[in-house]
N, C-alpha and C positions, 0 to 999 in steps of 0.2 A: 504494500500500500504506500503510495507516494504522498507528497504534501497536499496536492489538490484533493485527492481522494480522502485523506484523513480529515481535512477541514470540512469537506462535504459531509462526512460522517457526523460531525458535530453540528450540522445544520447551517453551516456558513457557505456562502458562495464566493468563488474566486474570479476576479476580473483581471485582465491583463492591460497594462498601460503601455502605449507606444508601439503598437503593431504597425506595419506598413505592407506594401504590396508583396514583398518577398515572402512574408508569412503565409500569404494566400497562394501564390504561384508555386511555392515549394511544398505545399500541403501541410506546413507546420501548424497552422491554425486549425485546420480540420482534424489533424491528429490529436491536438491538445483537447479539442472539444469531445471527440469520440472516445479517446482512450483514457484521458486524465480527468475529464469532468469540468474543463474550463467553461465558465458560464457567461462571460461577457468580455468585451474589449473596448479600448478607447484609442482614438487617433489623436496625437498631439502635434503641435507645430514643429517642435524640435526634431522629433523622429522623422516626420515627413521631410523636413529640410535636409537631414542627413541622408535619407534614402535617395532624394533627388540628386544630391551632390555625388552619390555613389553610382549614378547612372541607372538606377533601377526603374526610372520612369521614362527613359529615352524613347521607348516605343510609343508612349502616349504623346510625347512632344512631336514625334514624327507624324502621328495621326492628326494632331491639331494643325500642323504646318500644311498638310495636304488638303485640309478643308478650305483653305484660302478665305477664311472669314476674318473679320476685324477682331483682333485679339489684344488682351492686356494681361498683365501678370495676375490680376484679380480674376479675370475670366478663366484663365488656365487653372488657377487654384480651384475655382468652383468645379471645373470639369474633373480634376484629379480627385478631389475629396468626395464628390458625389459618387464617382466610380468605386473608390475604396469602400465607402460606407455601404453601397449596394452589395458589393461582393461579400463583405463580412456579415452583413445582415442576412444575406441568403444562407450562409453557412450556419448562422445561429438561429434560424427560424424554427428548427426542430426543437431546440432547447426552449425557446420562447413558448412554443405550443405545449410541450410536455410539462412545463412548470406553470402553465396557465397564466403566462405573462409576468411571473415573478422574476424571471431571469431571461437571458438570451438577448441582451442589449448590446448595441454598438453605439458608443457615445462620442460626441465631438463638441469642442468649444466653439462658440460663435466668434466670428472675426472681431478682434478687440475694438476696432473703430465703431462697431455697431453698439457697443455697451456704454457709450457715452450718454445716450438718452433712451428713455423707455420706448419711444416710438420707433426708433431705428432698431432697437433690440427685437421688438415684436416683429417688425417687417423682415429682418434677417432670419429669424427663427421660422417664420411661416414660409419663406422662400426655400430654405434648405429642407424643411420638412416635406414640402410638396415636390421638390426636385428628387429627393431620395425615394420617396414613395413607399417606404417600409414601415410597418407599425412598431417594429422593435428598434427604432431609432430613439436615442436619448440625448437631449440637448443640455449641455452644462451651462448653468447661469449662476454667477456669483451671488451669494446671499447678502449683498449690500443693500442698505435701505432704499436706494434708487431703483433696485431691481425687484423688490418685493411685489409691486403691482404687476410687473412683467411676468413673474412666476405664476401669479394667480390667473392672469389673462391667458397665458399659454395653456395651462391646465384646463381652463374653461373652453379653449379651442381644441381640446383633446390632443394636445401636443405634449409628449413625455418630457419631464424635466428632472435633471439632477442639480439640486441647489448646492453649490460648492462653497468652500471657505466658511463653513459653519464652525464657530469657535466656542459657543456657550449654549447652555440650555435656553437662555432667553431668545437667541436667534433660532434655535431649533423649534421653539414654541411659536415664533412668528411664522416660520415656514409651515408648520403644522396647521395653524389657523388659516393661512392663505389657501392651503390645500383643501381644508374642510370647506371653506367658503366657495371655492370653485366646484367641488363635488356637489355641494348642496344646491348650487345654481343649476347644475346639469340635471339633478334629480327633480327640481321644480319645473323644468322644461319637459319632464317625462322621459329623459334620456337615461340609458344605462351607463354606469360608471365602472363596470367590470374590467374594461380595457384601458382605463386611465391610470397612470402611475407617476409617482414622484419619489425621489430619493433625496437624502440629505448627506452630503459628503464632508467628512472631517479630515483635514490634512494634519497628520500627526507631527510631521517635522515643522510645519508652519506654526502649529499651535505651540510647540515648544519655543520656537523663535519669538513668538509674540509674548509669551507669559514668563519664561524663565528669567529674563532680565528684571522682572518685578519681584522675584522670589529670592530671598537671601538664604544661603546655607541649607539648601534642600537637596537631598540625595534621590528623591523620588521624581520620576518623569511626570510632569504635570499633565501631559497629553494622555497618559494612561489613566490617571485619576479622573480627568475630565471625561474620558471615554466611558468609564464606569458610571459616572453621574448621568451622562447622556443616555446610556442604555437603560438606566432606571427610569428616566423620563419617557423613553420610548414605551415602556410597559405602562407607565402611569397615564400617558395621553391616550393610548389605545384601549385602556380600560375605562375611559370616561363615558358618561352617559351620551354625550354628543356623538362620540365615535361609534358606540355600540348600536346607536339608532340607525346607522347607515346599513345598506344591504350587506349581507354576509360576504359576498364576493369582492367587496371593496379592498383594494390593495393598500397595505399599511405604508407609512412613511419610513422606509427602512434606512438604517444608518450605513454609510459606506466609510470604512476606515482606509483612508488614502495614505499608504506607506511608500509611495513611489520615490520620495526624496530622502527616505531613510537609507543610509549606506547599507549595501547588501550584507556586509559582515556584522552589522549591528541589528539587522532586522529580526533575528530569531526571537529576541525577547518580546518584540511586538507581536509576532506571529503567535507565540504561546499565550500572551496575556489578552489578546483581542479575539480569541476564538469563541465568539458569542453566537448562539443560535439566532437565525433570522437576520443576521447582518451580512455585509459584503466586505471583502478584503480586496483592495486594489493594489497590485504589485507590479513592479518593473520587471522586464524580461530577465535582467541580470539576477535579481533576487529569486525569481521563479526558477531559473536554471540552477542557481547555487544550492537550493534546498529541494529541488524537484524530487529526488529519490529518498527523501527523509520523511518518515512518519512523524506526525505531530502529537505530542502529549501536552495539552494545555496546562498552564500553571494556575495556581489558586490565587484569587485576589487577596487572600490573607497574607501573601508575600509582600504586598504593597503597603508601605507605611503611610497610609492616607492622612493620618492625623498630623503629619509634618507640614502639610500645606493647607492654608486657610485663605479663601478668597472672600471672606466676609468682611464687612466694614466699608464705610463710605469711601475712604481714600483709595482702597484697593479697587473698588468698583469703578471709580472715576479713572484711575490709571489704566485699568483693563480696557475700558471703552475707548480711551484716547489712543492706546497702543494698537487696538484692533483697527480703528479708523485709519491710523497712519499706515498700518500694514496693508490694508485693502487698497489704499492709494498706491503704495509701492508695488503691490502685486499687479495692479492694473497697468502701471507703466512697464513692468517687466513683460507682461503678456503682450502688450502693444508692440514692444521692441522685438519680441520673438516672432510675432506675425509679420512685421515689416522685414525682418531678416529673411523669413521664408519667401516673401514676395520678391525680395532682392535676388535670391537664388533662382527662383523661377524666371525672373527677367533675364538673368545671365544665360539660362538654358534657351530661352526664346531667341536670343541674339546669335546663338551658335549656328 
């Protein structure tokens, strides 16, 4: 039994971050799905840029050149990403069907320029959703205050959302309430909500980067403590009267533990500590490969000295909110730069 299979045994789903076309053309993705139980993938800007630079998409650029239509780096990106998403979604459609929509998703971030205003974010989401045309597409939207109405609107439009950069139970509750409002709106219109889904993604490395500078002399990973608290809120929210009044087939707001930026050599502790049923683990290809043949034995939360960390008190709450806001701005700039670098690489290919 390997890592994916052992985590699946504990009720957790494993998604892969950073796949590109070679994973599909060499049947690596299909093998991981069929033999190991991989249940989802994500395309990201950096992996796509690297693959384009390695000439893995040269055949696509040749095809585009032969079409003799007016092209830009943005239009070429749209063509490449839609093709990648369609191919991966096709491979994952059986997982999506077998799990009744709980898993089997291929996810993508919106172009960073589109996230500057709610209107542009909604328009970009609707465009890529319609272009891909698969119901197991999942759009990543940052859980920033500006994007909360976007998340609600997209769910109301029956577009699947992964709300990313969730740092606290407060934000998770905000996403939960937006999800509920969208579901209730659909039910009032007499529509089914069985095929509507939303996830909440917690970046473990980013959470540590945000919080650790505010904590003195702590040997405990704050992100692991916060993960435990968020998981408790998951059960609390889904046991509420408002939630239980919804149709039984309604999909819960599952938590995604994003461990992609945790160094592979340090990831084992997170893998053991975050093996919670009904959650998702998002891993980088390097981490997945390093531990692929290892069976997992989860650790007990009793091993974590939670009492060492306290985030109560007005001053801590103010500092936390300020640090999170600063980080969200920094992450927005980083994502924007990564997307522009990707477009730059595509432009170089177009000129060849």
